[in-house]
ROLO-734768 format. One line per field, with one value per residue: residue number from 1; residue in three letters; x, y, z of N, C-alpha, C, O in turn. Coordinates in nm, 3 decimals, m for minus. Atoms other than C-alpha are relative to their C-alpha. Example, Ala and Ser with C-alpha at 12.3 -4.5 7.8 and 13.67 -1.06 7.14 Angstrom:
% residues 2
k (1/2)
r (ala/ser)
n.east (0.089/m0.082)
n.north (m0.119/m0.119)
n.up (0.000/m0.006)
ca.east (1.230/1.367)
ca.north (m0.450/m0.106)
ca.up (0.780/0.714)
c.east (0.090/m0.077)
c.north (0.120/0.109)
c.up (0.000/0.073)
o.east (0.194/m0.026)
o.north (0.118/0.220)
o.up (0.066/0.090)
% end
This chain:
% residues 198
k (1/2/3/4/5/6/7/8/9/10/11/12/13/14/15/16/17/18/19/20/21/22/23/24/25/26/27/28/29/30/31/32/33/34/35/36/37/38/39/40/41/42/43/44/45/46/47/48/49/50/51/52/53/54/55/56/57/58/59/60/61/62/63/64/65/66/67/68/69/70/71/72/73/74/75/76/77/78/79/80/81/82/83/84/85/86/87/88/89/90/91/92/93/94/95/96/97/98/99/100/101/102/103/104/105/106/107/108/109/110/111/112/113/114/115/116/117/118/119/120/121/122/123/124/125/126/127/128/129/130/131/132/133/134/135/136/137/138/139/140/141/142/143/144/145/146/147/148/149/150/151/152/153/154/155/156/157/158/159/160/161/162/163/164/165/166/167/168/169/170/171/172/173/174/175/176/177/178/179/180/181/182/183/184/185/186/187/188/189/190/191/192/193/194/195/196/197/198)
r (met/ile/lys/val/val/ala/asp/leu/val/pro/asn/gln/met/trp/leu/ala/ser/gln/asp/his/pro/gln/trp/val/ser/his/gln/arg/ala/leu/val/glu/arg/ala/leu/gly/val/leu/asp/his/gln/val/asp/leu/asp/glu/tyr/trp/ser/ser/glu/ser/val/ile/glu/ile/asp/thr/asp/ala/leu/his/pro/trp/val/trp/asp/ala/ala/asn/gly/leu/trp/asp/ser/glu/his/trp/gly/glu/ala/val/glu/ala/ala/val/lys/val/leu/asn/ala/gln/leu/gln/met/lys/thr/gly/arg/asn/asp/ile/ser/gly/thr/ala/leu/val/gly/glu/ser/phe/ser/leu/asp/pro/pro/lys/gly/gly/arg/val/arg/leu/arg/val/ile/glu/asp/asp/gly/ser/glu/thr/tyr/arg/ser/met/gln/gln/gly/ala/met/tyr/leu/gly/met/ala/val/phe/met/leu/trp/arg/asn/pro/leu/ser/his/val/pro/gly/gly/ser/pro/met/gln/gln/ala/leu/glu/gly/leu/ala/ala/ala/ser/ala/phe/ala/gln/leu/ile/glu/ala/ser/ser/val/ile/thr/asp/val/ala/phe/gly/gly/asp/glu)
n.east (m0.135/m0.043/m0.004/m0.140/m0.111/m0.023/m0.046/m0.119/m0.103/m0.007/m0.024/m0.030/0.117/0.086/0.110/0.057/0.072/m0.117/m0.058/m0.129/m0.076/m0.060/0.112/0.029/m0.147/m0.020/0.120/m0.049/m0.112/0.039/0.062/m0.089/m0.052/0.055/m0.017/m0.126/0.007/0.090/m0.096/m0.106/0.065/m0.012/m0.139/0.015/0.095/m0.088/m0.117/m0.007/0.098/m0.052/m0.017/m0.069/m0.102/m0.142/m0.093/m0.117/m0.106/m0.068/m0.140/m0.094/m0.007/m0.106/0.083/0.019/0.170/0.120/0.007/0.099/0.156/0.042/0.133/0.083/0.012/0.120/0.147/0.046/m0.019/m0.077/m0.085/m0.058/m0.097/m0.109/m0.066/m0.028/m0.131/m0.096/m0.047/m0.118/m0.082/m0.068/m0.064/m0.118/m0.093/m0.031/m0.089/m0.100/m0.028/m0.021/0.092/0.124/0.044/0.071/0.059/0.074/m0.055/m0.111/m0.120/m0.047/m0.060/m0.160/m0.086/m0.041/m0.071/m0.134/m0.067/m0.092/0.042/m0.067/0.088/0.038/0.125/m0.074/0.099/0.021/m0.019/0.030/m0.104/m0.099/m0.012/m0.124/0.025/0.078/0.114/0.089/0.038/0.099/0.130/0.077/0.007/0.084/0.090/0.090/0.088/0.160/0.096/0.047/0.096/0.192/0.065/0.091/0.059/0.144/0.052/m0.036/0.110/0.090/0.076/m0.074/m0.046/0.005/0.154/0.018/m0.057/0.075/m0.078/m0.072/m0.149/m0.075/m0.072/m0.100/m0.113/m0.066/m0.110/m0.124/m0.134/m0.059/m0.104/m0.130/m0.079/m0.056/m0.130/m0.108/m0.052/m0.103/m0.147/m0.077/m0.128/m0.004/m0.127/m0.013/m0.081/m0.143/m0.035/0.062/m0.060/0.025/m0.090/0.084)
n.north (0.021/m0.108/0.071/0.074/m0.085/m0.045/0.111/0.077/m0.093/m0.068/m0.121/m0.094/m0.068/0.041/m0.097/0.044/m0.106/m0.134/0.053/m0.101/0.089/0.065/0.074/0.118/0.038/0.056/0.094/0.124/0.054/0.052/0.143/0.079/0.066/0.098/0.118/0.046/0.077/0.130/0.112/0.076/0.059/0.190/m0.023/m0.084/0.103/0.117/m0.035/m0.009/0.103/0.080/0.174/0.010/0.103/m0.056/0.116/m0.010/0.100/0.035/0.048/m0.111/m0.039/0.088/0.103/0.026/m0.056/0.067/0.103/m0.020/m0.083/0.094/0.073/m0.115/m0.075/0.079/0.029/m0.141/m0.012/m0.084/m0.064/0.144/0.036/m0.104/0.021/0.154/m0.019/m0.114/0.104/0.087/m0.119/m0.015/0.132/0.001/m0.066/0.060/0.113/m0.035/m0.084/0.082/m0.116/0.035/m0.059/m0.135/0.053/m0.112/m0.095/m0.005/0.102/m0.063/m0.140/0.065/0.071/m0.109/m0.106/m0.058/m0.015/0.137/0.117/0.038/0.067/0.111/m0.020/0.025/m0.094/0.030/m0.100/0.011/m0.008/m0.038/m0.139/m0.086/m0.142/m0.098/m0.006/0.109/0.110/m0.074/0.014/0.169/0.067/m0.073/0.023/0.189/m0.003/m0.088/0.090/0.119/m0.062/m0.049/0.129/0.095/m0.075/m0.024/0.162/0.091/0.029/0.017/m0.103/m0.146/m0.069/m0.121/m0.028/m0.047/0.110/0.147/0.071/0.105/m0.085/m0.080/0.082/m0.010/m0.127/0.086/0.121/m0.045/m0.065/0.109/0.061/m0.110/m0.001/0.104/m0.003/m0.086/0.061/0.127/m0.033/m0.101/0.053/m0.003/m0.061/0.021/m0.089/0.071/0.039/0.094/0.110/m0.039/m0.119/m0.110)
n.up (0.031/m0.090/m0.145/0.017/m0.021/m0.180/m0.108/m0.002/m0.023/m0.071/m0.040/0.159/0.042/0.157/0.001/0.132/0.074/0.079/0.180/0.007/0.037/m0.117/m0.102/0.076/0.018/m0.166/m0.038/0.083/m0.062/m0.085/0.068/0.044/m0.151/m0.041/0.041/m0.033/m0.133/0.033/0.096/m0.125/m0.166/m0.040/m0.025/m0.080/m0.127/m0.026/m0.062/m0.157/m0.069/m0.119/0.068/0.079/m0.059/m0.042/0.018/m0.014/0.052/m0.111/0.077/m0.026/m0.180/m0.060/m0.073/m0.134/m0.038/0.057/m0.068/m0.154/0.033/0.114/m0.022/m0.085/0.083/0.066/m0.064/m0.020/m0.118/0.028/m0.099/m0.075/0.102/m0.027/m0.129/0.018/0.073/m0.085/m0.139/0.055/0.033/m0.138/m0.059/0.107/m0.067/m0.143/0.014/0.038/m0.068/m0.117/m0.116/0.001/m0.110/0.045/0.130/0.102/0.024/m0.077/0.037/0.159/m0.043/m0.045/0.124/0.112/m0.048/0.071/m0.134/m0.007/m0.082/m0.120/m0.100/0.068/0.069/0.144/0.092/0.139/0.094/0.137/0.086/m0.073/m0.085/0.053/m0.064/0.121/m0.011/0.067/m0.130/m0.114/0.053/0.002/m0.139/m0.061/0.082/m0.057/m0.113/m0.001/0.058/m0.068/m0.097/0.048/0.001/m0.137/m0.051/0.086/0.095/m0.100/m0.029/0.109/0.012/m0.012/0.147/0.035/m0.011/0.100/0.063/m0.045/m0.068/0.091/0.036/m0.113/m0.065/0.094/0.006/m0.192/0.057/0.059/m0.100/m0.074/0.055/0.044/m0.130/m0.017/0.095/m0.040/m0.093/0.080/0.061/m0.087/m0.096/m0.132/m0.061/m0.164/m0.103/m0.023/m0.162/m0.012/0.102/0.138/0.081/0.054)
ca.east (m5.563/m5.472/m5.481/m5.243/m5.002/m5.002/m4.973/m4.674/m4.498/m4.562/m4.549/m4.536/m4.778/m5.070/m5.306/m5.534/m5.685/m5.367/m5.333/m5.025/m4.737/m4.511/m4.787/m4.868/m4.481/m4.474/m4.777/m4.628/m4.313/m4.509/m4.700/m4.369/m4.221/m4.509/m4.483/m4.137/m4.214/m4.471/m4.198/m3.951/m4.226/m4.178/m3.778/m3.837/m4.104/m3.869/m3.539/m3.708/m3.936/m3.846/m3.885/m3.609/m3.310/m2.952/m2.723/m2.402/m2.054/m1.994/m1.656/m1.534/m1.610/m1.346/m1.423/m1.408/m1.755/m1.922/m1.850/m2.012/m2.313/m2.386/m2.669/m2.807/m2.798/m3.010/m3.286/m3.320/m3.168/m3.004/m2.853/m2.775/m2.573/m2.350/m2.312/m2.240/m1.946/m1.827/m1.795/m1.578/m1.380/m1.319/m1.240/m0.973/m0.822/m0.804/m0.627/m0.379/m0.308/m0.305/m0.556/m0.838/m0.887/m1.010/m1.233/m1.427/m1.340/m1.080/m0.881/m0.887/m0.784/m0.469/m0.373/m0.363/m0.229/0.053/0.214/0.509/0.440/0.488/0.423/0.385/0.073/0.170/0.041/m0.077/0.082/m0.087/0.231/0.589/0.643/0.880/0.745/0.569/0.264/0.130/0.185/0.009/m0.276/m0.328/m0.251/m0.486/m0.739/m0.776/m0.829/m1.100/m1.258/m1.255/m1.382/m1.690/m1.738/m1.781/m1.947/m2.202/m2.257/m2.171/m2.518/m2.820/m3.024/m2.765/m2.771/m2.716/m3.079/m3.210/m3.198/m3.366/m3.236/m3.113/m2.870/m2.770/m2.664/m2.500/m2.273/m2.185/m2.044/m1.853/m1.686/m1.651/m1.468/m1.257/m1.146/m1.098/m0.848/m0.648/m0.638/m0.504/m0.230/m0.128/0.233/0.240/0.492/0.598/0.768/1.147/1.189/0.935/1.148/0.989/1.152/1.003)
ca.north (2.512/2.847/2.628/2.360/2.596/2.760/2.431/2.317/2.654/2.824/3.204/3.324/3.584/3.464/3.714/3.537/3.853/4.061/4.016/4.233/4.037/3.996/3.885/3.618/3.545/3.500/3.295/3.048/3.036/2.956/2.659/2.529/2.510/2.328/2.107/2.028/1.974/1.723/1.547/1.501/1.408/1.032/1.075/1.314/1.079/0.800/0.956/1.088/0.828/0.648/0.309/0.416/0.150/0.302/0.057/0.010/m0.151/m0.347/m0.469/m0.097/m0.088/m0.212/m0.578/m0.521/m0.286/m0.476/m0.784/m0.659/m0.468/m0.727/m0.928/m0.634/m0.417/m0.698/m0.702/m0.333/m0.290/0.047/0.210/m0.125/m0.205/0.089/0.026/m0.340/m0.200/0.078/m0.192/m0.408/m0.089/m0.030/m0.390/m0.383/m0.082/m0.196/m0.532/m0.296/m0.078/m0.331/m0.088/m0.246/m0.004/0.265/0.245/0.495/0.845/0.829/0.536/0.731/1.069/0.861/0.651/0.931/1.190/1.418/1.382/1.066/0.733/0.710/0.505/0.185/0.361/0.293/0.579/0.496/0.701/0.758/0.847/0.906/1.183/1.409/1.712/1.858/2.009/1.728/1.481/1.705/1.726/1.349/1.265/1.509/1.444/1.023/1.154/1.376/1.136/0.833/1.061/1.176/0.803/0.700/1.008/1.055/0.657/0.452/0.484/0.407/0.702/0.958/0.996/1.353/1.505/1.528/1.254/0.878/0.669/0.419/0.749/0.858/0.485/0.470/0.800/0.607/0.277/0.490/0.699/0.385/0.221/0.522/0.517/0.135/0.187/0.424/0.225/m0.104/0.109/0.309/0.207/0.128/0.355/0.259/0.418/0.344/0.329/0.050/m0.185/m0.022/0.177/0.442)
ca.up (m4.740/m4.532/m4.221/m4.353/m4.443/m4.129/m3.956/m4.149/m4.181/m3.873/m3.763/m4.140/m4.256/m4.541/m4.644/m4.927/m5.004/m5.154/m5.558/m5.517/m5.713/m5.412/m5.185/m5.457/m5.475/m5.059/m5.060/m5.337/m5.136/m4.831/m5.036/m5.169/m4.806/m4.692/m4.931/m4.870/m4.509/m4.633/m4.877/m4.570/m4.281/m4.323/m4.308/m4.019/m3.828/m3.873/m3.767/m3.455/m3.359/m3.027/m3.225/m3.445/m3.412/m3.284/m3.445/m3.286/m3.400/m3.100/m3.280/m3.185/m2.804/m2.610/m2.477/m2.108/m2.161/m2.435/m2.264/m1.928/m2.092/m2.383/m2.231/m2.011/m2.328/m2.549/m2.303/m2.306/m1.968/m2.093/m1.771/m1.590/m1.920/m1.866/m1.478/m1.547/m1.807/m1.536/m1.234/m1.483/m1.550/m1.165/m1.118/m1.444/m1.255/m0.915/m1.061/m1.265/m1.008/m0.727/m0.517/m0.396/m0.066/m0.302/m0.613/m0.870/m0.876/m0.613/m0.744/m1.124/m0.953/m0.765/m1.063/m1.312/m1.093/m1.235/m0.879/m0.877/m0.726/m0.371/m0.070/m0.278/m0.469/m0.832/m1.114/m1.469/m1.751/m2.078/m2.260/m2.110/m1.870/m2.045/m1.893/m2.202/m2.215/m2.435/m2.126/m1.875/m2.135/m2.193/m1.836/m1.711/m2.006/m1.892/m1.546/m1.623/m1.833/m1.624/m1.333/m1.580/m1.644/m1.264/m1.192/m1.482/m1.595/m1.279/m1.149/m1.415/m1.258/m1.269/m1.657/m1.826/m1.833/m2.204/m2.478/m2.478/m2.184/m2.481/m2.610/m2.310/m2.208/m2.561/m2.520/m2.119/m2.337/m2.568/m2.275/m2.078/m2.371/m2.471/m2.080/m2.116/m2.404/m2.190/m1.887/m2.098/m2.280/m1.985/m1.830/m1.465/m1.260/m0.904/m0.625/m0.652/m0.268/m0.298/m0.538/m0.855/m1.111/m1.274)
c.east (0.079/0.029/0.077/0.112/0.044/0.022/0.109/0.104/m0.042/0.057/0.064/m0.145/m0.067/m0.082/m0.062/m0.050/0.106/0.032/0.131/0.127/0.128/m0.065/0.003/0.158/0.015/m0.085/0.055/0.118/m0.036/m0.049/0.132/0.092/m0.085/m0.024/0.129/0.009/m0.084/0.092/0.062/m0.090/0.042/0.148/m0.019/m0.044/0.103/0.146/m0.061/m0.077/0.072/0.010/0.111/0.123/0.099/0.082/0.129/0.114/0.054/0.132/0.110/0.008/0.119/m0.088/m0.033/m0.140/m0.073/m0.050/m0.098/m0.138/m0.090/m0.142/m0.098/m0.083/m0.125/m0.127/m0.035/0.023/0.126/0.125/0.054/0.100/0.138/0.062/0.077/0.161/0.096/0.058/0.111/0.143/0.089/0.073/0.149/0.124/0.056/0.115/0.115/0.092/0.053/m0.063/m0.120/m0.072/m0.038/m0.070/m0.057/0.093/0.168/0.126/0.021/0.058/0.161/0.069/0.050/0.020/0.129/0.130/0.104/m0.060/0.055/m0.072/m0.082/m0.144/0.071/m0.102/0.015/0.039/m0.028/0.113/0.151/m0.002/0.150/m0.002/m0.060/m0.123/m0.117/m0.021/m0.073/m0.112/m0.048/m0.022/m0.107/m0.161/m0.060/m0.027/m0.095/m0.107/m0.051/m0.068/m0.152/m0.068/m0.061/m0.092/m0.121/m0.097/0.010/m0.137/m0.127/m0.075/0.083/0.041/m0.005/m0.139/0.014/0.036/m0.102/0.125/0.102/0.133/0.038/0.093/0.145/0.112/0.051/0.086/0.093/0.096/0.015/0.097/0.144/0.096/0.039/0.140/0.122/0.060/0.073/0.107/0.068/0.130/m0.040/0.136/m0.021/0.110/0.140/0.023/m0.083/0.020/m0.055/0.104/m0.115/0.074)
c.north (0.100/m0.074/m0.105/0.048/0.056/m0.079/m0.045/0.118/0.127/0.144/0.043/0.035/m0.047/0.087/m0.045/0.116/0.079/m0.093/0.066/m0.142/m0.042/m0.067/m0.132/m0.088/m0.074/m0.092/m0.139/m0.040/m0.109/m0.163/m0.092/m0.076/m0.116/m0.138/m0.094/m0.066/m0.134/m0.116/m0.036/m0.018/m0.113/m0.006/0.057/m0.076/m0.115/0.006/0.043/m0.077/m0.083/m0.157/m0.021/m0.060/0.067/m0.126/0.043/m0.105/m0.045/m0.048/0.123/0.028/m0.138/m0.120/m0.014/0.037/m0.095/m0.142/m0.025/0.042/m0.075/m0.049/0.119/0.089/m0.064/0.008/0.147/0.073/0.131/0.048/m0.111/m0.063/0.047/m0.012/m0.095/0.042/0.109/m0.087/m0.100/0.096/0.052/m0.117/m0.021/0.127/0.006/m0.107/0.095/0.054/m0.057/0.075/m0.085/0.069/0.133/m0.055/0.144/0.102/0.021/m0.058/0.070/0.109/m0.078/m0.052/0.090/0.128/0.027/m0.061/m0.160/m0.064/0.006/m0.077/m0.138/0.015/0.035/0.139/m0.080/0.125/m0.033/m0.021/0.038/0.134/0.072/0.138/0.081/m0.005/m0.104/m0.100/0.043/0.018/m0.110/m0.040/0.045/m0.023/m0.148/0.044/0.030/m0.099/m0.136/0.066/0.016/m0.145/m0.055/0.090/0.029/m0.136/m0.095/m0.047/0.062/0.131/0.121/0.043/0.126/0.024/0.034/m0.142/m0.118/m0.049/m0.072/0.106/0.017/m0.112/m0.034/0.078/m0.058/m0.110/0.043/0.069/m0.103/m0.086/0.070/m0.011/m0.127/m0.014/0.077/m0.100/m0.138/0.052/0.063/m0.062/0.026/0.038/m0.012/0.109/m0.088/m0.037/m0.118/m0.107/0.020/0.070/0.059/0.013)
c.up (0.087/0.112/m0.042/0.001/0.096/0.097/m0.038/m0.027/0.093/0.013/m0.139/m0.040/m0.142/0.022/m0.159/m0.077/m0.113/m0.141/m0.039/m0.066/0.117/0.124/m0.081/m0.006/0.136/0.007/m0.058/0.085/0.126/m0.042/m0.034/0.129/0.039/m0.073/0.000/0.139/m0.011/m0.079/0.117/0.107/0.021/0.046/0.152/0.099/0.039/0.077/0.138/0.100/0.108/m0.034/m0.109/0.070/m0.005/m0.025/0.091/m0.039/0.146/0.014/0.077/0.138/0.057/0.071/0.123/m0.006/m0.093/0.058/0.126/m0.027/m0.094/0.042/0.075/m0.119/m0.085/0.084/0.016/0.144/m0.002/0.119/0.081/m0.093/0.028/0.154/0.014/m0.053/0.118/0.103/m0.073/m0.017/0.147/0.049/m0.086/0.085/0.097/m0.039/m0.078/0.082/0.155/0.124/0.019/0.158/m0.039/m0.141/m0.056/m0.007/0.072/m0.031/m0.169/0.065/0.056/m0.110/m0.084/0.037/m0.044/0.149/m0.032/0.108/0.136/0.117/m0.061/m0.067/m0.148/m0.086/m0.121/m0.076/m0.136/m0.106/0.131/0.059/m0.073/0.023/m0.067/0.035/m0.058/0.129/0.084/m0.101/m0.005/0.129/0.068/m0.082/0.037/0.129/0.005/m0.040/0.066/0.123/m0.049/0.009/0.104/0.034/m0.073/m0.017/0.125/0.067/m0.086/0.028/0.022/m0.149/m0.032/m0.041/m0.158/m0.082/0.056/0.112/m0.104/m0.051/0.089/0.029/m0.144/m0.009/0.140/m0.082/m0.071/0.069/0.084/m0.123/m0.063/0.141/0.000/m0.054/0.068/0.118/m0.037/m0.067/0.103/0.076/0.172/0.061/0.148/0.064/m0.009/0.148/0.052/m0.074/m0.139/m0.079/m0.098/m0.158)
o.east (0.184/0.138/0.168/0.199/0.157/0.070/0.174/0.223/m0.049/0.171/0.178/m0.244/m0.003/m0.122/m0.013/m0.059/0.073/0.083/0.176/0.122/0.171/m0.007/0.063/0.160/0.048/m0.048/0.057/0.133/0.015/m0.009/0.123/0.136/m0.038/m0.063/0.127/0.068/m0.063/0.073/0.034/m0.028/0.083/0.157/0.001/0.016/0.132/0.186/m0.002/m0.083/0.177/0.073/0.125/0.158/0.106/0.094/0.156/0.085/0.139/0.182/0.222/0.094/0.144/m0.200/m0.115/m0.226/m0.168/m0.165/m0.172/m0.233/m0.211/m0.241/m0.219/m0.204/m0.235/m0.234/m0.134/m0.054/0.230/0.246/0.167/0.183/0.241/0.182/0.178/0.261/0.219/0.179/0.205/0.258/0.207/0.167/0.249/0.244/0.165/0.227/0.221/0.212/0.133/m0.012/m0.182/m0.172/m0.055/m0.039/m0.034/0.212/0.271/0.239/0.127/0.178/0.267/0.181/0.171/0.001/0.216/0.243/0.043/m0.121/0.178/m0.194/m0.199/m0.218/0.153/m0.215/0.108/m0.010/0.027/0.112/0.133/m0.052/0.267/0.084/m0.084/m0.179/m0.235/m0.131/m0.158/m0.210/m0.162/m0.128/m0.166/m0.265/m0.179/m0.136/m0.182/m0.212/m0.162/m0.174/m0.258/m0.174/m0.166/m0.187/m0.226/m0.220/m0.067/m0.158/m0.152/m0.096/0.042/0.131/m0.087/m0.190/0.111/0.121/m0.170/0.245/0.223/0.250/0.158/0.212/0.266/0.210/0.169/0.209/0.203/0.215/0.117/0.199/0.254/0.218/0.146/0.240/0.236/0.177/0.169/0.199/0.187/0.100/m0.095/0.238/m0.118/0.182/0.152/0.063/m0.063/m0.071/m0.025/0.210/m0.219/0.033)
o.north (0.055/m0.039/m0.102/0.015/0.036/m0.042/m0.104/0.086/0.240/0.160/0.086/m0.037/m0.053/0.115/m0.003/0.117/0.130/m0.203/0.062/m0.255/m0.158/m0.140/m0.226/m0.210/m0.192/m0.179/m0.244/m0.161/m0.219/m0.265/m0.211/m0.190/m0.230/m0.245/m0.215/m0.170/m0.236/m0.237/m0.148/m0.016/m0.150/m0.044/m0.037/m0.094/m0.150/m0.081/0.003/m0.063/m0.136/m0.244/m0.129/m0.031/0.126/m0.214/0.162/m0.225/0.019/m0.064/0.103/0.101/m0.257/m0.108/m0.101/m0.032/m0.153/m0.186/m0.117/0.014/m0.054/m0.006/0.124/0.110/m0.008/m0.008/0.168/0.161/0.124/0.034/m0.086/m0.137/m0.019/0.005/m0.084/0.012/0.118/m0.079/m0.143/0.051/0.086/m0.115/m0.061/0.106/0.061/m0.091/0.048/0.034/m0.005/0.077/m0.117/0.017/0.228/m0.159/0.250/0.079/0.065/m0.013/0.044/0.100/m0.056/m0.011/0.092/0.219/m0.059/m0.106/m0.249/m0.017/0.004/m0.083/m0.165/m0.083/0.122/0.173/m0.159/0.234/m0.123/m0.113/0.073/0.231/0.037/0.218/0.191/m0.095/m0.114/m0.135/m0.038/0.009/m0.128/m0.092/m0.037/m0.021/m0.178/m0.001/m0.020/m0.123/m0.186/0.013/m0.003/m0.168/m0.120/0.035/0.057/m0.142/m0.187/m0.166/0.182/0.198/0.220/0.121/0.179/m0.067/0.099/m0.221/m0.114/m0.020/m0.058/0.066/0.028/m0.085/m0.055/0.033/m0.023/m0.103/m0.010/0.071/m0.074/m0.136/0.027/m0.024/m0.132/m0.062/0.067/m0.136/m0.175/m0.028/0.084/m0.137/0.125/m0.027/0.026/0.195/m0.208/m0.151/m0.158/m0.188/m0.066/0.110/0.011/0.096)
o.up (0.133/0.157/0.040/0.082/0.141/0.204/0.049/m0.022/0.043/m0.030/m0.155/m0.043/m0.247/0.135/m0.263/m0.199/m0.221/m0.161/m0.153/m0.020/0.115/0.204/m0.029/m0.018/0.144/0.086/0.006/0.103/0.144/0.014/m0.004/0.143/0.042/m0.026/m0.026/0.167/0.056/m0.067/0.158/0.213/0.131/0.163/0.230/0.205/0.154/0.153/0.238/0.222/0.073/0.027/m0.166/0.184/m0.113/0.060/0.109/m0.046/0.209/0.126/0.123/0.187/0.034/0.122/0.153/0.049/m0.041/0.064/0.159/0.046/m0.094/m0.017/0.052/m0.116/m0.092/0.024/0.086/0.182/0.064/0.102/0.123/m0.041/0.046/0.173/0.083/0.012/0.119/0.128/m0.006/m0.011/0.155/0.129/m0.028/0.102/0.108/0.010/m0.036/0.062/0.234/0.237/m0.082/0.207/0.038/m0.198/0.003/m0.031/0.020/m0.011/m0.227/0.037/m0.003/m0.139/m0.107/m0.043/m0.057/0.128/m0.092/0.204/0.149/0.130/m0.036/m0.074/m0.173/m0.051/m0.139/m0.047/m0.199/m0.188/0.248/0.001/m0.060/m0.014/m0.019/0.097/m0.024/0.171/0.119/m0.026/0.036/0.162/0.139/m0.016/0.046/0.164/0.077/0.021/0.050/0.155/0.010/0.067/0.104/0.089/m0.014/m0.025/0.096/0.090/m0.094/m0.073/0.082/m0.179/0.042/m0.106/m0.197/m0.040/0.159/0.104/m0.088/m0.050/0.065/0.048/m0.131/m0.069/0.155/m0.072/m0.062/0.036/0.148/m0.077/m0.098/0.131/0.061/m0.001/0.023/0.124/0.031/m0.081/0.081/0.169/0.221/0.044/0.213/0.013/0.016/0.171/0.166/m0.088/m0.222/m0.032/m0.142/m0.239)
% end
């Protein structure tokens, strides 16, 4: 019994030969902790099992993202699913900005830059530029989120270390979906000199 308790509640002192009331109480507490571990072991094993199913609400993901990822996700090609979704984001961003000369992080950086549009290169605005800190924060946040999506999840081999590939891919889809919402909702601002209006 001492070995079982020691395995279930490691790094605790157990002296079976002690009859002092404090030691008896201490040993009883260790046994109760060990029983608690056993009671919850099935739940813990199921929670941490690599076979446990991660359920996702696909209706909550942006359609650009889920439509691109769906088939690959269902066939358990997690990284490829995220890569496909990010490629679609790139295409959507190129279409919205009218730019096909650049892509990825460079396109995100130019599109969401705080600088005014110039030379026919449009800018996307998450909210109206009223010069406030809120505007600056949201604009830069959108830019950095987009850059992170492209830098971290565009290549399925460049996932963030740690966790399961499925969990990392799920987080990638969530980030891509958040960025897709920003792309779609953003206003296109053009350079007045090139026939647009701010």
